[in-house]
C-alpha positions, 0 to 999 in steps of 0.5 A: 354131589349131594353134600353141595346139593345140600348146601345149596338148599340150605342156603337157598332155604335161609333167604327163603325164611327172611324174606317170609318173615320180612312179609309178615314182619319189616322189624323182624325180616330186619332182625333175621336179615342183619344176622349174618346167618349167611356168614355162620353158614360159610363157616361151618361148611369151610369147617365141616370140608376140613379148611384150615382153622386159619383160613376160616378164621381168615374169612371171619376177620375180611368178612367184618371189613368188607360188611363196614362200607355196605352200612351206607345203603341201608340208610340210602336206601329208605331215603331213594326209594320213595323219590326214585322207585326201586330198581333207580334206589336199588342201582344207586345203593349198589353204586352206592356199596361200589363207591365206600368199599372203593374209598374205604378201602382205598382209606385202610390201605393206608394201616395197612390192611389190604381190600383189594 
């Protein structure tokens, strides 16, 4: 139980760190947010929990493919925010991400890569 609580606390600390840095510096907050900190922590947790190397490698492999269709959201949000306000812009970006992911998954299926 202590292990799970430690994992939650450290992972939450990363999110708090990014949000605090973003309050102080847009560039630094963006840089740290762009780092794959959650993925790195996940790879560490999987390794420490003695998951097979193939499972850890698969996690990294699929993370790459899942990140690609989320990138349009980061371009759309700054454009939509002043026009729509925070919550509608965020909702629109979630929809953009879901649609981008679905289209990307269909495209990759043609090349033999199943994301869904």
